[in-house]
C-alpha positions in Angstrom: 132.4 129.8 104.0 135.0 127.2 103.1 133.6 124.1 101.4 135.1 120.7 102.2 137.1 119.3 99.3 137.7 115.6 98.7 140.5 114.5 96.4 139.7 111.6 94.2 141.7 109.8 91.5 140.4 110.2 88.0 141.5 107.8 85.3 141.9 109.5 82.0 142.4 106.4 79.8 142.4 102.7 79.8 146.2 102.9 79.9 146.0 103.9 83.6 146.9 107.5 83.4 145.7 108.9 86.7 145.4 112.5 88.0 143.8 113.8 91.1 140.9 116.1 90.9 139.0 117.8 93.7 135.3 117.3 94.2 133.7 120.1 96.2 130.3 120.4 97.6 128.9 122.0 94.5 130.2 119.3 92.2 129.0 116.6 94.5 125.5 118.1 94.6 125.4 118.3 90.8 126.4 114.6 90.6 123.8 113.6 93.2 120.9 115.6 91.7 117.8 114.2 90.1 117.7 114.7 86.4 114.6 115.3 84.2 112.7 112.3 83.0 114.0 112.6 79.4 117.6 112.3 80.8 116.9 109.3 83.0 118.3 105.8 82.5 115.7 103.4 81.2 116.5 99.8 81.7 115.8 97.4 78.8 116.4 93.6 78.5 117.0 94.0 74.8 116.2 96.7 72.2 112.5 97.4 72.5 112.0 95.3 75.7 111.6 97.9 78.5 111.7 96.5 82.0 109.6 99.2 83.5 112.5 100.4 85.6 114.2 103.8 85.4 116.7 105.9 87.3 116.6 109.7 87.6 119.6 109.9 90.0 122.6 107.9 91.1 120.5 107.0 94.2 117.7 105.6 92.0 120.3 103.9 89.9 121.8 102.1 92.9 118.3 100.9 94.0 117.4 99.6 90.5 120.7 97.7 90.2 119.5 95.5 93.1 116.2 94.4 91.6 116.3 94.7 87.8 116.5 91.6 85.7 120.1 90.5 85.3 119.6 90.3 81.5 119.1 94.1 81.5 122.5 94.6 83.4 124.3 92.3 80.9 122.6 94.2 77.9 123.5 97.7 79.1 127.0 96.9 80.4 128.1 95.2 77.1 127.0 98.4 75.3 128.7 100.7 77.8 125.3 102.4 78.4 125.9 102.8 82.2 129.3 104.4 81.8 128.1 106.8 79.2 125.0 107.9 81.2 127.0 108.4 84.3 129.7 110.4 82.5 127.6 112.5 80.1 124.3 112.9 81.9 125.1 112.6 85.6 128.6 114.2 85.1 130.7 111.8 87.3 133.8 111.0 85.3 135.3 109.2 88.3 132.4 106.7 88.6 132.4 106.3 84.9 136.1 105.3 85.0 135.5 102.9 87.8 132.8 101.1 85.8 135.1 101.0 82.8 137.6 99.0 85.0 135.0 96.2 85.5 136.2 93.5 83.0 134.0 93.5 79.9 133.3 89.8 80.1 131.7 90.1 83.6 128.1 89.0 83.4 125.1 87.9 85.6 125.1 88.2 89.4 128.8 88.9 89.5 128.2 91.9 87.3 125.3 93.0 89.6 127.6 92.7 92.6 130.4 94.6 91.0 128.1 97.4 89.9 126.4 97.7 93.2 129.7 97.9 95.1 131.1 100.4 92.7 128.1 102.7 92.8 127.5 102.4 96.5 131.2 103.2 97.3 131.0 106.3 95.1 127.7 107.5 96.6 129.2 107.2 100.1 132.2 109.3 99.0 130.0 112.0 97.5 127.7 112.2 100.5 130.7 112.9 102.8 131.6 116.1 100.9 
């Protein structure tokens, strides 16, 4: 059986070096999986102030982005927590790179919108594989 392959750009650095990397069905499934609770993303407003929201998959992550307190988004984005979780736990280097391209000074509802659009676009691509 031949699996469908989708070619996506991967940014290797902030300097804009781009290569193209294939994402096959196996890789897409790995990225879309549900992780164990200890690997989940737990949303905090500040250190020690847990919102009660967590994500165990990119699908969960997309849903929580829509409803979590915007203070939590600002907190985690400024620390690059989203990018690191998506890259090192979920394993999606492309989505991590796209989040890195959101300007670091983006905050509030603008940040929420940018994150939702970025994650939803990537989810759509991965589901087509």
